N, C-alpha and C positions, 0 to 999 in steps of 0.2 A: 794845370796841373790836373783835376777832372776830366776834362776833354783827353789827357793822354794814357788817362788807366787803361782803355781796354774794353771796356764790359765786365760785367759780372761782378762790378765793385759798387754795391750800396749803399755803402755808406758816404760815397764821393760822388754824389751822382752828380755828371755836364746836366743841371738845371738852375737857372739861378735864384729863383724862387724859393727851392728847395734847399739849397746850401744856405741861403738867406736864415729859411726857417731854422736850419741846426746852430746857426751861430746865435740868432735869439736866443732861443732854447740853452747854448752855452752861458751865454750871458750869464741868465738868470738863474744858472747854476755856481757860477761863480760868485752872485752878489748874495747868495742867501751864504749866511754866515754860521748858522749853527750845524751841529755833527749829527743832527738825524739823517737816518739812512731813507732816501728817496727816490726820485722817479729821474735821474740828474745825466747830464748827458756834458762832457767838458772835450772840449776839443784844443787842440795843443800844436802848436806851429814850429818849426824849423826853421829858424833866422839865421841867414847870415849879417852878421853883425858889421862888418864893413859896409855892404850895402843897402840893406834894409830891407833886401831880396826874402819872400818866403820862397823857399826851398824841399819844406817835407811838412804834412801834415801827421796827426793821429786822433784817436776820440778815445773814452773811455764811459763805460756807460756802467751807472750804478747797479742798477736792476735793470735786465729784461723781462719783457712778457708784460710790461705795468700798462700800457698802453693799450696795445696788441697784443694778442697771443704768439709764443716764440714758439718756432714749430721746428722742429728736427726729424731725420729721419734715422731709428735707431737699428741698424744692422745685429741681428739675430740668425741663431741657425738650430732650426730643428731638425730633431732625429730620430726617424723612424725605423724600425726592423720588419723585414718580412720572414716567417718561420717559412712559409712555403720557396720563398727563392733563398733562403738562407741569406739574406745580403741586409745592410745598414743604410737607409739614405740618410745624408745630412744636405736639408733643406735651408738655403740661407733665404731670410727674408726681410722687408724694410716696412716698418712700422711708425706711422705718423704718431710724436710725441709731442709733449712739452714738459719731459722731466727736466729741463733746464730753465726754465722760470723761475725769476728771483735771483740769478746768477749776477754776477758782475761779469763786463763783459770788456774784452781791449780789443780794439779793431780799427779799422780807416788808416791804416798806416801807410801812406804810400810817399813815395821820395822822388822827386824830379830826377827824371833817367839821366841827366847830365852830375847829378852828385853822387850817384852810387859808386862812391870810393871814400876810405877816409873814416869806417866807423860812422856813419852819418846816421846809416840807418840803424845800428845796434844804439845810440845816441838816442833817436827817435822812440825805439822800440822800452827801451829798458827807463826813460826820462815819464813812463805811464808806472811801471813799478815806485818810482822814487815818488809818483804824486801820491799814488796809494798809501803807501808809507806813511808820507806826512798829513793824511788823512784818513784814515785807516776808518774812522765808524759811519763812514761816508761811501763803504763800501762793502760787497755781501761774504759771507764765510767763501764762498764756491767763484770761481772764475773760470771765463771759456775765450776761445778765442777762434773765431773761422777764418778757417782759409780757402782764399776763393781755388774752385776746381779747375778743370779740363777745360778749354777752351781753343775752338778750332780754329785754323786762318782764316773761316770768312766770320768767325766773331760769336758761330753759335757754337753750343754744347750739347756734346753728344748723351748727357743722363737726360739732361730737360727731355731732347727730339725723344727718346728711350720711355721716357713715364712722362711726366708732368703735362710737357707739350700735348699728347694724345689728349687730354681732358681740356684743355684750355683754347684751343685754337687760335694759337698765338705762340709766335716764335719766340726763340731765348731773348734777345733782344728787346722785344713791345715787353716779356713779361718783366725780364729783370729792371727794366726804365718804369715801368709800371708800378712795382713792387717797390722801389727808391723814394719815389713821390708821394702815392698813398698809402701803404704799410701793406701788413699783408691780412687784411682779414678776405680779401677775395680767396685765398690759400685755402681759408676754413669752410667758406662756401661752396668750391668746388673741386678740391681733391679728392680723391679718393679716402675712403677712413677705414679700410682693410689691410691688411697687410699688402705686400707685393710680395713676390717669388721671383729674384732676380731670376732663375732659369727663364720668367719668360721675359727678359729683357733683351735688346738684341745686344751685341756681343760688345760692341765700341761704346755702350752704357753700361753695363758689367764692369768692363775695364778701368771706367772712369769713379768710380765708386772709391772714395775714402783719398783718393790720388790730389796734391795741390798741382797748382800750375806751374811749370814748369817756373816763373818768375817766383812760387813763392816758398822754393824747397829752402833758399835760405832763412826766408822767416820762420820756415816750421823747425830747422835746426836750431835755431834761439830761443823758440818756446821749449823745444827740450830740452834744450843746455838750463831753460829757468825751471822746470821742473812739472812743466804739462803733460799730456800726455792724449794718444788719442783711444777714445773710449768708444769705438765705432758708433760716433753717432754724427752726420753725414748732411751738408747742407739741402735742402729739399727741392733748389732749384738746380746746383750744377754739382752735384755732390761731392763737391770737397769736403776733407776734413775736418770735424770741429775738435779743438784739443783743450783739456778741460783739467783742473787743479783746485785744491781748496788755495784759497788765495795764501793763510800764511807760509804757504809751502814754495810759492814763487822765491827762486833763490834771492833778486834784487831785494825783496822786502824781508825776509828773511833775514838777511846779513845786514843794512841797511842799519848803518849809525850815526846818530846826529849827535854833534859835538861844538867846538866852538872854534870860529878861524884863531886861531894866536898868531898868524904871521903872512905878511904875502911878499915871495921874492920867486926869483926861476934860477934857483938851486938846484933844479931835478926836483926827483923822486917817481914814486908810483904814479901809473896813470889809472884811473878811477874816473868815476861821474860825480857831480857832487850839484846839489839843487840845494834853492832855496829859497823862503817865500811859501806865503800861505795864499792858496786860492788863485784867483786872479795876479797875482804877485809872484806864484812859483816860477822859477826859472832854472833851468837845468845845461850843463855845460862838460865839456871834459875840460881833463885837470892834470895836473901835476899836485901830486900832495906826499907831504911826508909826515909821516904820524909820531903825534907824541903823548907824554902823560898828559896835557893840557887841553889838548887839542890837535887843530891840524894846521900845517901852511900850505898854502895855494901856490899855484902861480900867477901872475902879473896879468894873464888873457883871462883865465877862467874869475879871479874878482873884479874884472873889467864886465864881463859878459855878466854878472851876477849883482853888479853894485853891490860887493861885499869887503869887508875888509876887517881888520882885527877887531876882536869882541861881538863881531857877527855869530849870529848859527847858521849852523847848515850842517846836511846830510850826505852821506857820501857810501859809494859804493865802489872794490874794487873791478875791474876791469875782468872780463872773463874771455 
């Protein structure tokens, strides 16, 4: 799957050593059983329970910027007025910032191209929020999601070529791969520290600022439905939008309900996501549920996927 991402996807680099490092770090996070806010990475995978195949993946970072600075560009506008010309000029600029350091991040969501139907992307995305709801103390009060920016047919980035690429002497693919493997420190070493006026960029670079890759438009809508908003932070590599919100304002987290499973049957009900288990035992699945005063009834497929039955506790959130 890492080889299928098409570039600009630093959380899932096509490099075996980097992926192994991620999985090792995730194993350490799942093994730590206390509720302290740390520097954790959790990797979740989407499994076809009939075949055992992994068909998607997503990630959660408890706090960004703990190992390396977490850089973003902040897009702002400077207004200046000339009495002689009787005109007001509005100049947009990009300033390098670490405003988002310390926030949690949801990222690394990738669904196998053969599985992009049936709400599986929604299952992957929202499973992260149920995981946060079930381990709230392990995450910060602010949360972000970075969306991949515009990548051209040749695998290049108009934003990179128009800005950072001029300072680094490497193309976007090389810089993206280096970042995925070695981290962000080279940005601090070489990036210009002064604001960049967007009027000085190429037209193609300006046009890419704050726009998601076409394949990420659905992800952006899902984030907006959860309460995330674009607050004019963009990725320093490809100019893609960074979406942010308060963690407790995320819709799935806010509406999640923890209750008891009282019965298992296939007599119908409302569509929902149901999750159970702590840390490495966490599981999440589509479900049909019926709500009652004492808890919920879930369908047999969900019960089998989660390994739960009457008397077990579970969290659920309705489909949106």
